[in-house]
C-alpha positions as CSV (number, residue, x, y, z in Angstrom):
1,M,10.1,35.9,-140.0
2,K,10.3,33.6,-136.9
3,N,12.3,35.6,-134.1
4,K,14.2,34.1,-131.1
5,K,11.6,35.3,-128.3
6,K,8.7,33.5,-129.7
7,A,10.3,30.4,-128.9
8,V,9.8,30.9,-125.2
9,K,7.2,28.6,-124.5
10,L,4.6,30.3,-121.6
11,L,3.8,28.0,-118.6
12,R,0.6,26.7,-118.1
13,Y,-0.4,25.3,-114.3
14,S,-3.3,24.5,-112.7
15,G,-5.0,27.6,-111.0
16,E,-5.1,26.2,-107.4
17,T,-1.2,25.5,-107.7
18,M,0.2,27.8,-105.1
19,R,-3.0,28.2,-103.0
20,G,-2.4,28.5,-99.2
21,K,1.5,29.1,-100.3
22,T,3.2,32.5,-99.5
23,V,5.8,33.9,-102.1
24,I,8.1,36.7,-101.1
25,V,9.3,38.4,-104.6
26,T,12.1,40.8,-104.2
27,G,12.1,43.7,-106.5
28,A,8.3,42.8,-107.3
29,N,7.5,46.4,-108.4
30,S,9.2,46.2,-112.2
31,G,10.2,43.6,-114.9
32,I,11.0,40.2,-114.2
33,G,9.2,40.9,-110.6
34,K,6.5,42.4,-111.6
35,A,5.7,39.4,-114.4
36,L,6.2,37.1,-112.0
37,A,4.0,38.3,-109.2
38,G,1.3,38.4,-111.4
39,E,1.3,34.8,-112.5
40,L,1.9,33.9,-108.7
41,L,-1.8,35.7,-108.0
42,K,-3.4,34.3,-110.7
43,L,-1.7,31.0,-109.0
44,R,-3.7,31.7,-105.9
45,A,-0.9,32.5,-103.8
46,R,0.0,35.0,-101.1
47,V,2.3,37.4,-102.8
48,I,4.5,39.8,-100.4
49,M,6.1,42.0,-102.9
50,A,9.4,43.4,-101.3
51,C,10.7,47.0,-102.7
52,R,12.2,49.6,-102.3
53,D,10.0,52.0,-103.9
54,L,6.4,51.9,-102.1
55,R,4.6,53.9,-104.5
56,S,5.7,51.8,-107.6
57,A,5.4,48.8,-105.6
58,E,1.4,49.7,-105.3
59,E,1.2,50.9,-108.8
60,A,2.4,47.4,-109.6
61,A,0.0,45.3,-107.2
62,Q,-2.8,47.8,-108.4
63,D,-1.9,46.3,-112.0
64,I,-1.3,42.7,-111.5
65,K,-4.8,42.8,-109.2
66,K,-6.0,44.3,-112.3
67,Q,-4.9,41.8,-115.0
68,A,-5.3,38.4,-112.6
69,G,-8.9,39.3,-111.9
70,P,-11.4,38.6,-108.8
71,E,-11.1,35.6,-107.0
72,N,-7.4,35.4,-107.5
73,G,-4.7,35.2,-104.7
74,E,-3.7,37.9,-101.9
75,V,-0.8,40.7,-102.5
76,V,1.2,42.3,-99.8
77,I,3.5,44.9,-100.3
78,K,6.6,45.6,-97.6
79,H,9.5,48.0,-97.6
80,L,13.1,46.4,-98.6
81,D,15.5,48.1,-99.6
82,L,18.5,45.9,-100.1
83,A,21.0,48.4,-100.2
84,S,20.5,48.9,-96.5
85,L,21.1,46.0,-93.9
86,R,19.0,47.4,-91.6
87,S,15.9,47.2,-93.8
88,V,16.5,43.6,-94.6
89,R,16.9,43.1,-90.6
90,N,13.7,45.2,-90.5
91,F,11.9,43.8,-93.3
92,C,12.9,40.4,-92.0
93,E,11.5,41.1,-88.6
94,E,7.9,42.0,-89.8
95,V,7.4,38.9,-91.8
96,T,8.7,36.5,-88.9
97,Q,6.2,37.9,-86.4
98,E,3.0,39.0,-89.2
99,E,3.3,35.4,-91.4
100,S,2.9,31.8,-90.1
101,Q,4.9,30.3,-93.6
102,V,7.1,31.4,-96.2
103,D,7.0,28.5,-99.0
104,V,8.8,30.5,-101.6
105,L,11.6,32.7,-101.6
106,I,12.6,34.5,-104.7
107,N,15.8,36.9,-104.9
108,N,15.0,38.9,-107.9
109,A,16.1,42.2,-107.0
110,G,19.0,43.8,-108.7
111,V,21.1,46.5,-110.0
112,Y,23.1,46.5,-113.5
113,Q,25.9,48.6,-114.3
114,C,25.0,51.6,-112.4
115,P,27.9,54.3,-111.2
116,Y,29.8,54.2,-108.3
117,T,28.4,53.9,-105.4
118,K,28.3,52.2,-102.0
119,T,25.6,50.5,-100.1
120,D,24.6,52.0,-96.3
121,E,27.1,50.1,-94.9
122,G,30.0,50.7,-97.7
123,F,29.8,48.1,-99.5
124,E,29.7,48.6,-103.5
125,M,26.4,49.1,-105.0
126,Q,25.9,46.1,-107.3
127,L,27.6,43.6,-104.8
128,G,26.6,45.2,-102.0
129,V,22.2,44.9,-103.8
130,N,22.6,42.0,-106.0
131,H,24.6,39.4,-103.2
132,M,25.3,41.1,-99.5
133,G,21.9,42.0,-98.8
134,H,20.5,38.6,-100.1
135,F,22.5,36.9,-98.8
136,L,21.5,38.4,-95.5
137,L,17.3,38.3,-96.0
138,T,17.8,34.5,-96.8
139,H,19.8,33.8,-94.0
140,L,17.3,35.7,-91.2
141,L,14.3,34.0,-93.2
142,L,15.5,30.5,-93.0
143,D,14.2,29.1,-89.6
144,L,10.5,30.6,-91.5
145,L,11.3,28.4,-94.5
146,K,12.6,25.5,-92.3
147,A,9.4,25.6,-90.4
148,S,7.2,25.9,-93.8
149,A,9.2,22.4,-95.5
150,P,8.8,21.7,-98.2
151,S,9.9,25.1,-99.2
152,R,12.4,26.4,-102.0
153,I,14.5,29.4,-102.5
154,V,14.9,30.8,-106.1
155,V,18.1,32.6,-106.7
156,V,18.2,35.0,-110.2
157,S,21.3,35.0,-111.5
158,S,22.9,36.5,-115.2
159,K,24.6,34.7,-117.5
160,L,27.3,37.3,-117.4
161,Y,28.8,35.7,-113.9
162,K,30.9,34.3,-117.4
163,Y,33.1,37.5,-117.4
164,G,33.4,38.5,-113.6
165,H,35.3,36.1,-110.8
166,I,35.4,36.7,-107.0
167,N,38.0,39.4,-106.1
168,F,38.7,38.9,-102.6
169,D,41.6,41.3,-102.5
170,D,39.2,44.1,-103.2
171,L,35.5,42.8,-102.9
172,N,34.1,46.3,-102.9
173,S,35.9,47.4,-106.0
174,E,37.5,50.7,-104.0
175,N,41.1,50.2,-106.0
176,N,39.6,49.9,-109.1
177,Y,35.9,50.2,-110.4
178,N,34.3,48.1,-113.7
179,K,30.7,48.5,-113.3
180,A,30.5,45.4,-115.9
181,F,33.2,43.6,-114.1
182,C,31.5,44.2,-110.7
183,Y,27.8,43.1,-112.0
184,S,29.4,40.2,-113.3
185,Q,31.7,39.4,-109.9
186,S,27.9,39.9,-108.3
187,K,26.0,37.3,-110.3
188,L,29.0,34.6,-109.6
189,A,28.5,35.1,-106.4
190,N,24.8,34.4,-106.1
191,L,25.4,31.1,-108.2
192,L,28.2,30.5,-105.3
193,F,25.5,31.1,-102.7
194,T,23.6,29.0,-104.1
195,L,25.7,26.4,-104.3
196,E,26.9,26.6,-100.7
197,L,23.5,26.9,-99.2
198,A,22.8,24.1,-101.0
199,R,25.0,22.1,-99.2
200,R,24.4,23.3,-96.1
201,L,20.2,22.8,-96.3
202,E,20.7,18.8,-97.5
203,G,17.6,17.5,-95.5
204,T,16.4,20.1,-94.2
205,G,13.3,20.1,-96.6
206,V,14.1,23.0,-98.3
207,T,16.4,23.6,-101.3
208,V,17.5,26.1,-103.2
209,N,18.3,26.5,-107.7
210,A,19.6,29.5,-109.3
211,L,18.1,30.9,-112.9
212,T,19.5,32.8,-116.1
213,P,16.7,34.4,-117.4
214,G,18.7,35.9,-120.5
215,I,18.0,39.3,-122.1
216,V,15.2,40.6,-120.8
217,R,13.8,44.1,-121.8
218,T,13.4,45.4,-118.2
219,R,14.5,48.5,-116.5
220,L,17.8,46.9,-115.4
221,G,19.4,48.6,-118.0
222,R,18.8,51.9,-117.1
223,H,22.3,53.1,-116.3
224,I,23.4,52.1,-119.6
225,Q,24.5,54.8,-122.0
226,I,23.0,54.4,-125.6
227,P,23.8,57.6,-128.1
228,L,20.2,59.6,-128.9
229,L,20.4,58.3,-132.8
230,A,20.5,54.4,-131.7
231,K,17.7,54.4,-129.4
232,P,14.7,53.6,-131.9
233,L,17.0,51.2,-133.7
234,F,18.3,50.0,-129.9
235,Y,14.3,49.5,-129.0
236,L,13.1,47.7,-132.5
237,A,16.0,45.2,-131.8
238,S,14.7,44.7,-128.4
239,L,11.4,44.1,-129.7
240,V,12.4,41.3,-132.0
241,F,15.1,39.8,-129.8
242,F,14.7,40.3,-126.4
243,K,12.2,38.5,-123.8
244,S,9.3,40.4,-122.5
245,P,9.3,40.6,-118.3
246,L,6.6,37.4,-118.6
247,E,8.6,35.6,-120.5
248,G,11.6,36.3,-118.4
249,A,9.5,35.2,-115.6
250,Q,9.1,31.4,-116.4
251,T,12.0,30.4,-115.1
252,P,11.6,31.5,-112.0
253,L,7.7,30.9,-112.1
254,Y,9.0,27.0,-112.9
255,L,11.3,27.0,-110.1
256,A,9.0,28.3,-107.6
257,C,5.9,25.6,-108.9
258,S,7.0,22.8,-110.8
259,P,6.4,19.7,-109.2
260,E,9.2,18.3,-111.9
261,V,12.1,20.3,-109.1
262,E,10.4,18.6,-105.7
263,G,13.6,18.5,-104.0
264,V,16.2,19.4,-106.6
265,S,18.7,21.6,-105.1
266,G,22.0,23.3,-105.8
267,K,21.7,23.8,-109.7
268,C,21.0,26.5,-111.9
269,F,18.4,26.8,-115.0
270,A,18.0,28.4,-118.3
271,N,14.4,28.2,-119.9
272,C,13.3,25.4,-117.8
273,K,16.2,23.4,-118.1
274,E,18.9,22.7,-116.0
275,E,22.0,24.5,-117.2
276,E,25.6,23.5,-116.8
277,L,28.0,26.0,-115.6
278,L,31.6,27.1,-115.7
279,P,33.9,25.4,-112.9
280,K,34.2,29.2,-111.5
281,A,30.4,28.9,-110.5
282,T,30.7,25.2,-109.1
283,D,34.1,25.9,-107.0
284,E,33.4,24.7,-103.5
285,E,36.5,26.0,-102.2
286,T,35.6,29.4,-103.6
287,A,31.6,29.1,-102.4
288,K,33.1,28.4,-98.7
289,K,35.3,31.3,-98.8
290,L,33.0,33.5,-100.2
291,W,30.3,32.5,-97.9
292,D,32.7,32.8,-94.4
293,I,33.8,36.3,-95.9
294,S,29.7,37.5,-96.4
295,R,28.6,36.3,-93.1
296,R,31.8,38.6,-91.6
297,M,30.7,41.4,-93.8
298,V,26.6,41.1,-93.2
299,G,27.4,40.9,-89.2
300,L,26.4,37.0,-89.4
301,A,29.4,35.5,-88.4
302,D,30.0,34.6,-84.1
């Protein structure tokens, strides 16, 4: 039986494609991020793994270096906790001081349907990590990205954005918490951020595009409760119908490397092709409003 996951075509690039380029991947210690870091390493990139769990990052780095073999790129591990704006600022300060260039920033890290918790600054965790943390990270690295132009920003969203809206009356879900809605809201925020950032970056040589990776076998769903008796069945179904992390990494790899998307900005991709979004993800007024509120919330407003 031919199953859906076999339809994913693995990309092939020249081994020199990313030589001399520095790429930051958030959440590079597992899932799509780890697979992506491994592929970039094979293409001779200098990969900065930006991770909250340094021990897990060290293990992942050893693993991808072993798989890539000798004569490949370089791996650098740096601590980044997107649930702490202080950590984001420290990370960016370190990168700005130590790196002469950043060619690609990949905003990949995320939390999915976690119990109600708050970030250090009091943001609802999913909005805080998936949107606010990356919002500040991107802003603080923009000068370096502009100085490295042509450069690229890649934002990992999700098709689940379709089930959310931006609840401006209660962005932190303090009045009512629905973990599925909050995830969808954060992923819609990713798309609106991409839209507004692309508009602001016109003419700078820096592009930004989003992607929806599809259903991938990762640790993202670790907070989802599956009945014990159903777990073996769920596991078998995931093998048949879910993408592997490597398959899930193909579209962000395409957006980071491919000459086909050079100069393309403000778009969303799925399976390495441009994806048509619902109107709520392309609403310029909502994108601008979210941008202004986010700036104030992360302390960037004048």
